[in-house]
C-alpha positions as CSV (number, residue, x, y, z in Angstrom):
1,M,148.4,63.3,-150.4
2,P,148.8,62.9,-146.6
3,K,151.3,60.3,-145.4
4,F,148.8,58.1,-143.7
5,E,146.6,57.9,-146.8
6,I,149.7,56.9,-148.8
7,Q,150.4,54.1,-146.3
8,K,146.7,53.0,-146.4
9,L,146.8,52.9,-150.2
10,E,150.0,50.8,-150.1
11,S,148.3,48.4,-147.7
12,V,145.4,48.0,-150.1
13,I,147.7,47.4,-153.1
14,I,149.7,44.9,-151.1
15,G,146.5,43.2,-150.0
16,V,145.2,43.0,-153.5
17,S,148.5,41.7,-154.8
18,F,148.6,39.1,-152.1
19,D,145.0,38.0,-152.8
20,S,145.8,37.8,-156.5
21,T,148.9,35.7,-155.9
22,L,147.0,33.4,-153.5
23,H,144.3,33.0,-156.1
24,S,146.8,32.2,-158.8
25,L,148.5,29.6,-156.5
26,L,145.2,28.0,-155.7
27,N,144.3,27.8,-159.4
28,C,147.7,26.2,-160.1
29,C,147.1,23.7,-157.4
30,I,143.7,22.8,-158.7
31,I,145.0,22.5,-162.3
32,E,148.0,20.4,-161.1
33,N,145.7,18.1,-159.1
34,K,143.4,17.7,-162.1
35,F,146.5,16.9,-164.3
36,I,147.7,14.3,-161.8
37,M,144.3,12.7,-161.7
38,N,144.1,12.8,-165.5
39,L,147.6,11.4,-165.8
40,K,146.8,8.5,-163.4
41,E,143.7,7.8,-165.4
42,I,145.7,7.8,-168.7
43,I,148.4,5.5,-167.3
44,Q,145.7,3.1,-166.0
45,K,144.0,3.1,-169.4
46,I,147.3,2.4,-171.2
47,Q,148.1,-0.4,-168.7
48,D,144.6,-1.9,-169.3
49,Q,145.3,-2.1,-173.0
50,K,148.6,-3.9,-172.6
51,K,147.0,-7.4,-172.7
52,L,149.9,-9.4,-174.2
53,P,152.2,-10.4,-171.3
54,N,154.7,-12.0,-173.6
55,L,155.1,-9.0,-176.0
56,K,158.6,-8.0,-175.1
57,Y,160.5,-5.9,-177.7
58,S,163.8,-7.1,-176.1
59,V,163.1,-10.4,-178.1
60,K,163.5,-8.5,-181.3
61,E,166.6,-6.7,-180.2
62,K,168.2,-9.8,-178.8
63,T,167.4,-11.8,-182.0
64,E,169.0,-9.1,-184.2
65,A,172.1,-9.1,-182.0
66,F,172.2,-12.9,-182.1
67,T,171.9,-12.9,-185.9
68,K,174.7,-10.4,-186.4
69,I,177.1,-12.2,-184.1
70,L,176.2,-15.5,-185.8
71,F,176.9,-14.1,-189.2
72,Y,180.2,-12.7,-188.1
73,T,181.2,-15.9,-186.4
74,L,180.6,-17.9,-189.5
75,F,182.1,-15.6,-192.1
76,D,184.3,-12.9,-190.7
77,E,188.0,-14.0,-190.6
78,A,188.8,-11.8,-187.6
79,T,186.0,-13.1,-185.4
80,P,187.1,-16.0,-183.1
81,V,184.8,-19.0,-183.6
82,E,185.2,-21.0,-180.4
83,E,184.7,-17.9,-178.1
84,N,181.7,-16.7,-180.0
85,I,180.0,-20.1,-180.2
86,N,179.9,-20.2,-176.4
87,K,178.5,-16.6,-176.4
88,L,176.0,-17.5,-179.1
89,E,174.8,-20.5,-177.0
90,Q,174.2,-18.2,-174.0
91,E,172.3,-15.7,-176.1
92,F,170.3,-18.4,-177.8
93,Q,169.2,-19.8,-174.4
94,E,168.1,-16.4,-173.3
95,L,166.0,-16.1,-176.5
96,V,164.5,-19.6,-175.8
97,T,163.4,-18.4,-172.4
98,L,161.7,-15.4,-173.9
99,V,159.9,-17.0,-176.8
100,C,158.9,-20.4,-175.5
101,W,156.0,-19.4,-173.3
102,E,153.6,-22.0,-174.5
103,A,153.7,-25.5,-173.0
104,G,154.9,-28.3,-175.2
105,Q,157.0,-26.2,-177.5
106,P,160.2,-28.0,-178.7
107,C,162.7,-25.5,-177.3
108,G,164.8,-27.3,-174.7
109,K,167.5,-29.0,-176.8
110,I,167.5,-27.1,-180.1
111,W,170.9,-25.4,-179.8
112,N,173.1,-28.5,-180.1
113,A,171.0,-29.8,-183.1
114,Y,171.2,-26.4,-184.7
115,L,174.9,-26.2,-184.2
116,D,175.2,-29.5,-186.1
117,T,173.6,-27.9,-189.2
118,L,175.9,-24.9,-189.4
119,P,178.7,-26.5,-191.4
120,E,176.2,-27.7,-194.0
121,I,174.6,-24.3,-194.2
122,M,178.0,-22.7,-194.8
123,E,178.6,-25.2,-197.7
124,K,175.3,-24.2,-199.3
125,L,176.1,-20.5,-198.9
126,S,179.5,-21.1,-200.5
127,C,177.7,-22.6,-203.5
128,D,175.4,-19.6,-203.6
129,A,178.3,-17.2,-203.5
130,K,180.2,-19.0,-206.3
131,A,177.0,-19.0,-208.4
132,I,176.8,-15.2,-208.1
133,T,180.4,-14.8,-209.2
134,L,179.8,-17.1,-212.1
135,H,176.7,-15.4,-213.4
136,D,177.1,-11.7,-212.5
137,P,179.8,-9.9,-214.5
138,A,179.8,-7.1,-211.9
139,A,181.1,-9.5,-209.2
140,N,184.8,-9.2,-208.9
141,S,185.5,-11.7,-206.1
142,L,183.9,-13.9,-203.5
143,E,184.8,-11.4,-200.9
144,E,182.8,-8.8,-202.7
145,V,179.8,-11.1,-202.8
146,Y,179.9,-11.7,-199.0
147,L,180.5,-8.1,-198.1
148,A,178.5,-6.1,-200.7
149,Y,175.6,-8.2,-202.1
150,P,172.3,-7.7,-200.3
151,G,170.8,-10.6,-202.1
152,F,173.5,-12.9,-200.7
153,F,173.0,-11.5,-197.2
154,A,169.2,-12.2,-197.4
155,I,169.8,-15.7,-198.6
156,A,172.3,-16.3,-195.8
157,I,169.9,-15.2,-193.1
158,Y,167.2,-17.2,-194.8
159,R,169.3,-20.4,-194.6
160,L,170.2,-19.7,-191.0
161,S,166.6,-19.0,-190.0
162,H,165.1,-21.8,-192.0
163,E,166.8,-24.5,-189.9
164,L,165.3,-23.0,-186.7
165,Y,162.0,-22.8,-188.4
166,K,162.2,-26.6,-189.1
167,F,163.0,-27.2,-185.4
168,G,159.8,-25.5,-184.5
169,L,161.3,-22.6,-182.6
170,P,158.7,-19.9,-182.3
171,L,159.1,-16.3,-183.4
172,V,162.9,-16.2,-183.6
173,P,163.2,-17.4,-187.3
174,R,160.7,-14.8,-188.4
175,L,162.5,-12.0,-186.5
176,M,165.7,-13.1,-188.2
177,A,164.1,-12.9,-191.6
178,E,162.6,-9.4,-190.8
179,Y,166.1,-8.3,-189.7
180,A,167.4,-9.2,-193.2
181,H,164.3,-7.7,-194.8
182,R,164.9,-4.3,-193.1
183,L,168.5,-4.3,-194.2
184,T,168.1,-5.5,-197.8
185,G,164.5,-4.9,-198.8
186,T,164.2,-8.7,-199.5
187,D,161.4,-10.6,-197.7
188,I,162.1,-14.3,-197.6
189,N,159.8,-16.2,-195.2
190,P,161.9,-18.7,-193.2
191,G,159.4,-21.5,-194.1
192,A,160.2,-21.4,-197.8
193,Q,162.1,-24.3,-199.3
194,I,165.0,-23.1,-201.4
195,G,167.6,-25.3,-203.3
196,V,171.3,-24.7,-204.1
197,P,172.6,-22.6,-205.6
198,F,170.2,-19.6,-205.4
199,F,170.9,-16.2,-206.8
200,I,169.0,-13.0,-206.1
201,D,170.4,-10.1,-208.1
202,H,169.9,-6.5,-206.8
203,A,167.5,-7.9,-204.2
204,T,165.3,-4.9,-203.5
205,G,161.6,-5.7,-203.5
206,V,161.8,-9.5,-203.7
207,V,159.0,-11.3,-201.8
208,I,159.1,-15.1,-201.3
209,G,156.2,-16.6,-199.4
210,E,156.2,-19.2,-196.6
211,T,155.1,-22.2,-198.7
212,T,157.2,-21.4,-201.8
213,V,159.3,-24.2,-203.2
214,I,162.4,-23.2,-205.2
215,K,164.5,-26.0,-206.7
216,D,168.2,-25.9,-207.5
217,N,170.0,-23.3,-209.7
218,V,167.3,-20.6,-209.8
219,K,168.1,-17.0,-210.5
220,I,165.7,-14.1,-209.7
221,Y,165.9,-10.4,-210.0
222,Q,164.7,-7.3,-208.1
223,G,161.0,-6.9,-207.5
224,V,160.0,-10.5,-208.0
225,T,157.0,-11.7,-206.0
226,L,156.4,-15.4,-205.3
227,G,153.1,-15.0,-203.5
228,A,149.6,-16.3,-202.7
229,L,146.5,-15.7,-204.7
230,S,144.6,-14.6,-201.7
231,V,145.1,-14.0,-197.9
232,D,142.8,-16.2,-195.8
233,R,143.5,-17.6,-192.4
234,A,141.7,-20.8,-193.4
235,L,144.6,-21.4,-195.8
236,R,147.2,-21.5,-193.1
237,N,148.2,-25.1,-193.4
238,T,147.9,-25.4,-197.2
239,K,150.4,-24.7,-200.0
240,R,149.7,-21.1,-201.0
241,H,152.8,-20.1,-203.0
242,P,154.3,-21.3,-206.3
243,T,156.8,-24.0,-207.1
244,I,159.8,-23.0,-209.2
245,E,161.6,-26.0,-210.8
246,E,165.3,-26.3,-211.6
247,N,167.3,-23.9,-213.8
248,V,164.6,-21.2,-213.9
249,T,165.4,-17.5,-214.4
250,I,162.8,-14.9,-213.3
251,Y,163.4,-11.3,-214.4
252,A,162.6,-8.1,-212.6
253,N,159.1,-7.3,-211.3
254,A,157.6,-10.6,-212.4
255,T,154.7,-11.8,-210.2
256,I,153.9,-15.5,-209.8
257,L,151.0,-16.4,-207.5
258,G,149.2,-19.5,-206.2
259,G,150.0,-22.8,-204.5
260,N,149.2,-24.8,-207.6
261,T,151.3,-22.7,-209.9
262,V,154.4,-24.5,-211.1
263,I,157.1,-23.0,-213.3
264,G,158.6,-25.8,-215.3
265,A,162.4,-26.5,-215.4
266,N,164.7,-24.5,-217.7
267,S,162.1,-21.8,-218.2
268,V,162.7,-18.0,-218.4
269,I,160.0,-15.6,-217.0
270,G,160.4,-12.2,-218.5
271,G,160.1,-8.9,-216.6
272,N,156.7,-7.6,-215.5
273,V,155.0,-10.9,-216.2
274,W,151.9,-11.8,-214.1
275,L,151.3,-15.5,-213.7
276,T,148.6,-17.4,-211.9
277,K,148.8,-20.6,-213.9
278,S,151.5,-23.2,-214.4
279,V,154.1,-23.0,-217.2
280,P,155.6,-26.1,-218.8
281,E,159.3,-26.8,-218.8
282,N,161.6,-25.1,-221.3
283,S,159.2,-22.1,-221.7
284,M,159.9,-18.5,-222.5
285,V,157.2,-16.2,-221.0
286,S,157.2,-12.5,-221.8
287,H,155.0,-9.5,-221.3
288,T,154.8,-7.2,-224.3
289,P,153.3,-3.8,-223.6
290,Q,152.4,-1.4,-226.4
291,I,154.9,1.5,-226.5
292,N,154.2,4.5,-228.7
293,I,157.0,7.0,-229.5
294,K,156.1,10.3,-231.0
295,N,158.3,13.0,-232.5
296,T,157.4,16.2,-230.6
297,V,159.5,18.4,-233.0
298,K,157.4,20.0,-235.7
299,N,159.0,20.2,-239.1
300,D,158.8,23.5,-240.9
């Protein structure tokens, strides 16, 4: 092929290659512009859906940090009290700023009043811990109860959150309870009223509703539910959960429902029992399923 024809062919190839590259670049620009437009539209749609200006997950994180420091300050021998009390007050005031967004909420002077309740809370928890060592043969020391018993931890956080609930502080008591729930599998609403001592053995799966009343010296086991008969917003300000009188033991997976249901003093509720009616004092309530056992080995 003559030299000039080869050069002409090369020019054509280069031209085609340049046009192809230019076309690809233009397509990329168009696609990128469309992506940018779509991205802006998506961002705007997401922002339009965020309609809760006070929904800040930092509240949850700060509450959990506050709860952990509070627990260590009260019980850990190596944690300095005075230094941490000052730190806790600062963190508490930050929480108050975040959660008290509605006018008229009683948030301003809660800390000092709450601080006054801490010695009494510790006394109650000391009684709870001693009751566990008294009734549980697996408990070798009070230190073991404080360090290793999820039921005790759940009760401790309940007692600490319950006082804030009584003061009317929004959101924080429930977040404290949910922190314990996540760590222990025990769901105690901070609004429940629980006497002293109180013992939850094994803890996992226990549910205690907001309007539950539990008197002194009650023991419950894993999987127990003290709940409502139904879920209805209209029942918000009514007693929806049962009352458990003094010296009652409730064994694993029992379910007791209803605001009018009262378990009489000195009663024992057996495992897997389902109750929606009251039980008189000194009762023994049991669930007896039919169990059949068959020999699967054939005799010759």
